[in-house]
Every structure is written in structure tokens, then in C-alpha cells.
C-alpha positions as CSV (number, residue, x, y, z in Angstrom):
1,M,3.8,48.7,68.5
2,A,3.4,45.5,70.8
3,V,4.9,42.3,71.2
4,V,2.4,39.5,71.8
5,E,3.1,35.8,72.3
6,I,0.5,33.0,71.7
7,V,1.5,29.8,73.6
8,L,-0.5,26.5,72.6
9,P,0.9,23.8,75.1
10,Q,0.8,20.2,73.7
11,I,-0.5,18.4,76.6
12,K,-1.1,14.5,76.6
13,K,-4.7,13.6,76.3
14,D,-5.4,12.1,79.7
15,P,-7.0,13.9,82.7
16,E,-3.9,13.4,85.0
17,S,-1.7,15.1,82.5
18,A,-4.1,18.0,82.2
19,K,-4.3,18.3,86.0
20,G,-0.5,18.1,86.4
21,A,0.1,20.7,83.7
22,V,-2.4,23.3,85.5
23,G,-0.4,22.6,88.5
24,V,2.7,23.9,86.9
25,Y,1.1,27.1,86.0
26,P,1.7,29.2,89.1
27,F,5.4,28.2,88.8
28,A,5.2,29.4,85.2
29,F,3.5,32.6,85.9
30,N,6.2,33.5,88.5
31,A,8.8,32.8,85.8
32,F,7.0,35.1,83.4
33,K,6.9,38.0,85.8
34,N,10.6,37.6,86.5
35,G,11.4,37.3,82.8
36,G,9.7,40.7,81.9
37,V,6.1,39.7,80.8
38,I,4.0,42.9,81.1
39,R,0.4,41.3,80.9
40,G,-1.1,37.8,80.3
41,L,-4.0,35.7,79.7
42,Q,-4.5,32.0,80.6
43,G,-7.3,29.9,79.3
44,R,-8.8,26.9,77.3
45,I,-9.7,26.6,73.6
46,V,-13.4,25.8,73.6
47,S,-13.9,25.9,69.7
48,E,-11.9,25.6,66.6
49,D,-13.6,26.8,63.2
50,G,-16.9,26.6,65.1
51,K,-16.4,23.0,66.2
52,D,-16.8,22.4,70.1
53,T,-13.4,21.5,71.7
54,S,-14.3,22.3,75.2
55,S,-13.7,18.6,76.2
56,D,-10.3,18.4,74.7
57,S,-8.4,20.2,77.6
58,R,-6.6,22.5,75.1
59,G,-4.9,25.3,77.0
60,L,-3.8,28.7,75.7
61,L,-1.6,31.4,77.2
62,V,-1.3,35.0,75.7
63,L,1.6,37.1,77.0
64,E,2.7,40.6,76.2
65,W,6.4,41.4,76.1
66,P,8.1,44.8,76.2
67,E,10.3,44.0,73.4
68,V,11.2,40.9,71.2
69,S,14.8,40.7,72.7
70,T,13.0,40.2,76.3
71,F,11.3,37.1,74.8
72,Q,14.4,35.9,73.4
73,S,16.4,36.4,76.6
74,F,13.6,34.6,78.6
75,I,13.6,31.5,76.3
76,Q,17.5,31.2,76.8
77,S,17.2,31.6,80.6
78,P,17.5,29.0,83.4
79,A,13.9,29.9,84.5
80,F,12.5,29.0,81.0
81,A,14.4,25.7,81.1
82,E,13.2,24.9,84.7
83,F,9.6,25.6,83.7
84,A,9.9,23.5,80.5
85,G,11.3,20.7,82.6
86,A,8.4,20.9,85.0
87,M,5.9,20.8,82.2
88,K,7.8,17.9,80.3
89,P,6.0,14.8,82.0
90,F,2.8,16.2,80.9
91,S,3.7,17.2,77.4
92,S,3.2,15.3,74.1
93,G,5.6,17.6,72.5
94,P,7.2,21.2,72.7
95,P,4.7,24.0,72.9
96,D,3.7,26.0,69.7
97,L,5.1,29.5,70.3
98,S,4.1,32.4,68.0
99,V,5.5,35.8,68.8
100,F,3.8,38.7,66.8
101,E,4.8,42.3,66.5
102,T,1.4,44.1,66.4
103,N,-0.5,47.1,66.8
104,P,-1.3,48.2,70.6
105,A,-2.5,45.3,72.5
106,S,-3.0,46.3,76.0
107,H,-6.8,46.3,76.0
108,L,-6.7,42.4,75.3
109,F,-5.7,41.9,78.9
110,G,-8.6,43.5,80.8
111,T,-11.5,41.5,82.2
112,H,-13.4,40.2,79.3
113,P,-13.5,36.4,79.2
114,V,-13.9,35.5,75.5
115,L,-10.9,35.7,73.1
116,E,-11.0,34.9,69.4
117,V,-7.8,34.3,67.6
118,L,-7.5,33.9,63.8
119,V,-4.1,31.9,63.0
120,I,-3.4,32.9,59.3
121,R,-0.8,30.8,57.4
122,P,0.2,32.3,54.2
123,K,0.5,29.8,51.4
124,N,3.8,31.5,50.6
125,P,5.3,32.2,54.0
126,S,8.7,33.0,52.7
127,N,7.3,35.8,50.5
128,E,7.4,38.9,52.6
129,S,5.4,41.1,50.1
130,E,2.5,38.5,50.3
131,V,2.6,38.7,54.1
132,Q,2.5,42.4,53.9
133,T,-0.5,42.3,51.4
134,I,-2.4,40.0,54.0
135,L,-1.6,42.6,56.8
136,K,-2.8,45.5,54.8
137,K,-5.9,43.8,53.8
138,I,-6.6,43.1,57.5
139,Q,-5.9,46.7,58.5
140,S,-8.1,47.9,55.7
141,N,-11.0,45.7,56.8
142,S,-10.5,46.5,60.4
143,T,-10.7,50.3,59.5
144,K,-13.6,49.9,57.1
145,S,-15.5,48.1,59.9
146,S,-14.5,50.6,62.5
147,D,-13.3,47.6,64.6
148,T,-10.7,49.3,67.1
149,N,-10.7,46.0,69.0
150,A,-8.6,44.0,66.5
151,V,-4.9,43.3,67.3
152,Y,-3.0,41.9,64.3
153,G,0.6,41.3,63.3
154,S,3.1,38.9,61.8
155,T,5.3,36.5,63.6
156,V,9.1,37.4,64.3
157,N,10.2,34.0,65.8
158,L,9.3,31.4,63.2
159,P,11.0,30.5,59.9
160,E,7.7,30.4,58.1
161,K,5.6,33.5,58.7
162,R,2.2,33.4,60.3
163,V,-0.3,36.3,60.9
164,G,-2.4,36.7,63.9
165,V,-5.6,38.6,64.6
166,L,-6.8,38.8,68.2
167,R,-10.1,40.3,69.5
168,I,-11.6,40.0,73.1
169,F,-15.2,39.9,73.9
170,A,-17.5,40.3,76.9
171,N,-19.4,37.1,76.1
172,K,-20.0,34.6,73.3
173,E,-23.0,36.4,72.1
174,E,-20.9,39.6,71.5
175,L,-18.6,37.6,69.5
176,A,-21.4,36.1,67.4
177,D,-23.0,39.5,66.8
178,P,-23.1,40.3,63.0
179,K,-21.3,43.4,63.3
180,N,-18.3,41.7,65.0
181,A,-18.6,38.6,62.8
182,S,-18.4,40.8,59.7
183,L,-14.5,41.5,60.2
184,R,-13.8,37.9,60.4
185,Q,-16.0,37.2,57.2
186,D,-14.2,40.0,55.3
187,I,-10.8,38.7,56.2
188,K,-11.8,35.1,55.0
189,S,-13.3,36.5,51.9
190,E,-10.3,38.8,50.9
191,I,-7.3,36.7,51.8
192,G,-8.7,33.1,51.7
193,S,-6.8,32.7,48.3
194,L,-3.4,33.7,50.0
195,A,-3.6,31.9,53.3
196,D,-5.2,29.2,55.5
197,I,-7.2,30.6,58.3
198,T,-8.2,28.9,61.6
199,Q,-10.5,30.4,64.1
200,L,-9.8,29.5,67.7
201,V,-12.3,30.8,70.6
202,A,-11.0,30.6,74.1
203,E,-12.3,31.3,77.6
204,V,-9.6,33.3,79.3
205,K,-8.9,35.1,82.5
206,S,-5.9,37.4,83.5
207,I,-2.7,35.9,84.7
208,P,-1.7,37.2,88.2
209,L,1.6,39.0,87.5
């Protein structure tokens, strides 16, 4: 079991704000390290559902925590408050934080630079059995396709459940390979009636921790 957080900062859409937010990142990374983060990725979203978003300056952070309680302690800490305060002048709103309990995820944080994230929003997020059905279908498809790369789980920090699927690739060509695309297509085919699915593709690199 792993605990993986996906952070989507909400940055104002102007070059100075984007530059200013990036300038805060070294301070943030130090706070993450002291707060207990095991591993992390930073990057930018370059496409959403196949549409090029590389010019939109949309950032992304992926963090692995040892336990959910460690994440909860961090967001209540002075270090988090200081980091949030430093980001506030450049933000259009609070960041979107999704914390997932997943299968093992350490391989996501290696040297490969292309990350795919499927954000799955169940149409009945309060129905736990429906969320579990979605997870079982993802697990079944992952096993069927022999995709040992897929990391998946449901959120533990939001009132309305989300499911996430993350995969890491050496390049965009590997992401687009029919063998790797089949898992995404199978998931959409099998759970499309139960949930709304958004595909995000990001260029990432490891956070120095």
C-alpha cells in the first residue's frame, strides 16, 4: 500500500505569476522533505484529453507519503502555512489536493519524464460500493493487459471520492504505443457509464529531497 498525493496548483494566468510560483518551489521542496515526503515529482501538464495545454503553464506535483496521517499532520503544520502564504500572491485559488491510497508506487519516481494521470470522478461518489466496483475493474484490466506499471487507488481526503490511475513512461511514443494505450481505452470502455474520466499528460522530473 502507498499514499500518493496529486497537487494541481491554481496559478494566475500571467507570466509573472508563473515565474513567481516556480521561485517558491525550492522552499516548498524543503518543507516537503521536513514534513515527511518520501519521494516526489514536479512538472507541467502538456495535454488534457489529447488537447495541447503546454502553453497554459499548468503545474503538477506528485508526492509519496509514508502514511495518510503524515500528510494530515503536514497540512496542519506551520511549514505548510508558510509555504501556502508564499504561494498566495501567485495563486488564483487554493490548490486541488487529491490523496490516494494505492498499490505500490515507488517506480513512478524514477527517471522517466512522461506521466499519465487518469482522474476518475464517479457519478455517485458517495456510493462506496460503486467506487470499489470501479477499482476492481481497473485492477482487472491492469492484470489482463499485464500492465504492472499502473498505480491506482481512491482518495482519502475528499468528501466526494475520486479514483486515480498513474503511469510513467520513457517518452510520449511509449505512452502512445497501442499496447500501453489499451489499458486506458479498456478503462474508459468499462467504467465510462459509472464515472467521468479526464486524461492528463505531464512532463515531470524528480524533486530533490
